Structures are given as structure tokens and as C-alpha cells.
N, C-alpha and C positions, 0 to 999 in steps of 0.2 A: 795509524791508518793514513795511507797515502793515496788519495784518489786524484788522478791527474786528468788534465785536458777537459776540465769543466767548461772552459770557454767554448767548446764545440757543442755544448748541450743546446738543444732547441729551446727557444724562448716560447713558453706556452702562454697564449693570450687568454686572460681571464675575461670571459664573456659576461654580458648582462644576463641575470637569471630571469628569463622571460619564457613563459610556456609557449610551446610550438603549436600543439593542438591537443584536444582532449583524447584523441585516439592514440597519439604518439606516446604520451606519458613520459616524455623526456624533455629535458631543458639543457641549454648550452651552459656548461660550467667548467671553468679551468681548461678550456680548449677541447672539451669532449662533450658528446651528448650522453647524459646520464639519467638514470631513473630519478624523477623529481622527489620521490619519497625518501631518497638516500641523502638529501641535502638539508641541513647538515645533521650528523648523528650527535655531535657534541655541541654544547652551548656556544654561541658566537663569542668571540674574544671580549667584546665590549660589555658583556653582561657578567663576566667573572673576574676581570682584571681591571683595576683602575689606579694605576701608579701615578704619582706617589701620594699618599695621604689625603685621599678624598678630593682630588682636583677634578678638572673637567674630564668627561668621558673620552675615550679614544675616538679617532676618526673625525676630529674637528680640523678643518683645513686651516693652515697658517702656522705661524711661529708660536702662538700662544697655547696650542693644544697638542694632543697626542695624535699621531698618525700610526697606522699599523701596516706591516707586511705579514700576511699569513699565507703559508704554502701548504697545500694539501696533497693527497696521493697522486693527483693527475700532474702535479709539477715534478714529482719524483723521477729521477733518472736511474734506471736499473744498472748496476755496475758489477759487483762481484759477490759470490762466485756465480758464474754463468750457469752452473749446473743446478743451482737452487732456484726453483720456480717461486714466484711471489704472487700474492693475491691482493688486488686493490679494491675488490668488492664494489665495482662500479663507482670508482673514485671516492670511496668512503673511508678506506683504511689501507695501511701498508702492513702486510703480514706474510710470513713464510707460508707458502701453500702447503697445507697438510699439518702445519704446526710443528714441524721437525726440521732442525737445521738452523742456519743463520745466514744473513746477507748484509751487505753494505750498500748504501745508496746515497745520492746527493740531491739537493734541491737548490737550483740557482736562485739568488736573491737579487732583486732589482729595486734599489732605493735611490732617490736623487742624491747626487754628489753634494756634499756639504751638510747633509742631515746628521743629527746627533742621535745615534742609537743608544738606548739606555736600559731596556728591559728585553728579556727573552722568555718564551713560554713554550711548553710542549704539552699537547693533549695525547694521552696514551692509555693503554690497558695492559696490565700484567695478570695473566692467569696463574702463573707460578712466580711467587715473589723472588725466588732465587735467580730468575732469568732477567738479569739486569740489562737495560737498554743503555747504549752508549751514544751520545750525540754531542755536537758542537757547532758553534758559529765561527766560521773560518774565513780568512781572506788569503788570496795568493797573488803574487805578482806575475808579470808576463813571462818570467823565467821559470815559473812553477814552484817557487819558494813559498811555503805555506806557513801561516801564523794563526794559532788558535786565539780567538778573541774571548770566547766564553765557553767553558765546559758545561754542557747542558745535560749530562747524564742523569736522568731522573731515577729516583728510588721510591717505589710505592710502599706505603705502610699497610695497605689492604688490597685484596684482589678486586679488580673491577676497573671501570672507567674513572680516570682522574686527570689532573693536570698539575704541573709545577712551573714556577717562574723563577727567574734569576735577575738580579739587579739591586740597586742601580749600578751600571758600569758606564763607560763613556767610549764610544768609537765614532769618530767623525768620518763619514763615508767619503772615500776618494776613488771614484771609478772613471776618472778621465782617461782618454785614449792612451796617453803616454805618461808613464810614472804612476799610474793609478793601479787599483786592485780589482779583482773579481771576487765577489762574496758568495758564500754558499752555506747551507746546512749540510753537514755530513753526519751520517748516523749508522749505527750497528744495531741490528734487530735479531734477537735470538728466539728460536723455537716458537712458542705460542703467543709471545708478546705482540702488541699492535701499536702503531702510531697513527693518529688521526690527522693532526695538524701540528705545524711548528710555526712560531710567529715571533716578530720583533716589534717593539714600540720605539718610535723615534719622533724627534721634534725637528721641524724645518728651521733653518737658520738663515739669516741675512749675512752675506759675505762681509769680511772686514773691509774697512775703507782703505783705498789706496793712499799712497804718500802724496801724490800730486793730483790736481783737479783736471778732469776731462773737459768740463764746460767752463767757459770764461766767466759766466755769471753765477756759477755755483762754487765758491771758494771752499777750501778745506774746513773752514770754521762755520760754514752754513749749517743750520740745524738739521737739515735733511740730506746733507752731503753723502753720507754712507748709503742711504737708500736709493738716491738718484744714481749714484755710481753703480749700484747693483743692478738697477733697471737697464742701464746702458750696457754693462758687461754681459748681461744675459740676452741681449738682442731685443728687448721689449720696446725700447725707444732709442731713437737716434738724435733726439733733441728737436729744436724748432728752427734752427738756422745754422748756416756755416759761415766761415771766414769772418770772425772766428766761430767755432762751434759753441752754440748757446743752447740752454735748456728752457729758458723763460719760466723760472720756478714760481713766479707770482701770478702768472696768467691763469684764468679760469680754464677748466678742462671741459670739452664738449662730451656729450653722451656717446658720440661715435668714437671719440678717442678713448674714452673709458672702456668701451667694448673691445677695442683692439688690445689695450693693455691687459684686461682681464683674460681674454681668450688666449693670448700668448702666454701669460703667466700660468694659467691653469691647464693649458693644453686641452681646451674644450673641443668636443665633437671630433673624435678621431676614428673614422670608419675603418673597418678591416674586413 
């Protein structure tokens, strides 16, 4: 399966699920207005998957917990064959319209660079067990060379709604402008089979420490050297003085400064 030019896919903004009005009966979800009764059909990820071994639930911000990327039908990009119509059932599912034929599609993935992806999951339905779904977590470079990270082809043991997960594996995201990759789910869907959602579990990471110090008062053997350098490299702080550049690591931090650090680090309040 060779689906090219994924970099031109539109980035669908996932909106906050907030009711518009009682009469409208729709909510903004995954970049489209959809029937509120259709969200979601399958259980949310964090109620059915908890990798690994009873640790903290997903969607805990920071390096100590799991974060998730979940793509649904509204993120899917219709590719081939163009003659086969598909049905996303108001952003609820991806299926061949009429249940006869097959199609390929892709879902762009946007996870922060440096994150460590370790688990994958597919929520799906097979009406006929012999109609095997094909899916994968892929990356491709700017020249179009593709690499399969995880084969996610699920095999149902019974007819109906189900899910399967894969892992642990290890892929550190590198989506920098030059030398990085674009990541995507690519899938093959036959006949009456359906896919509801595809997801990844990842941990955020702090970048490795550089060989030399940026700040004159934070040497390489300082206990917080790695984390201070990560703040500087990400643009969250520029230190507290110049000539030479210093960080003032033992100074108290004001609440106003903390607000700046946290808002930059978390990307808070981004209107669209």
C-alpha cells in the first residue's frame, strides 16, 4: 500500500465538545458539526486500555503518564479507489457505502516531537470474519520514502464491535521541518467491515542534555541542568540576564513568571 502526498492533507482541528443549542442537536467534533447522539459509539480509550500493568490512566499531562492521540472518521482522508463511495455515518464510522467493495484511507497523526509512542489501538467491527482489515502506523520522509512502524491489522474472533491493541514498541517522534517525518495511519477496509477509531499511546519526554552549558550559572553538573536547557531550547525562557547569559537558578519564581512558563509549555488557550 503506497499512499503518497499525505503532507497535503488538511489538518482537522478537534473542537471542544460543547452543545450549540437545543434545537440544533449538533456539536463541534473533529472539525465538523455532527449529531451529538453519535459521539462516541465505542467506549473512550481511557476506559478500555491502561498500558502497561495497571499504571496511571491515559491523558495525564507530563512525562510521568500516558497521553493519547485518537483519530476518528472526520480525520480520515478519502484516497482510493475514487469509484468506491464511503460512509462516515455523521463522523461515527468509516465503512464502504453499501457494504460492497473496498477502499484505502489515511489519517494524519500530530504528536509532539520527542514523544515516545509505545502502544496502538483500533476500534472496529467485522460483520463477516473473513473480511480482514489491514492497517498500520507509518512514517514517511520528505522524499516520500515510507517506513512501517507497527502493523495494526486486527483480526476479530467474533462478529460485532471490538478493539485490539499492539505494544509495547518504541518510536520517538521526529517531525521537525528538516530531516523529520510525517506520521499517519493507513488502512484498508473491505466490504461490510467498519473502523470507528484508531489511536496511539505515548509518553512525553525531556530532551537529552547538551554537551556544553548555555547559562554561565548552570554548569553541566548542576542537578537541574538537563531541564533548564530544555526550557531554553524550547523558547519557554531566555534566562534572567545577559553578558554573560545567566539563569538565576536559585532565585524564587514569581506567580507571573510561572504563568508565562506554564502557558508557553502547555500551549494554553489557542483560539481558532
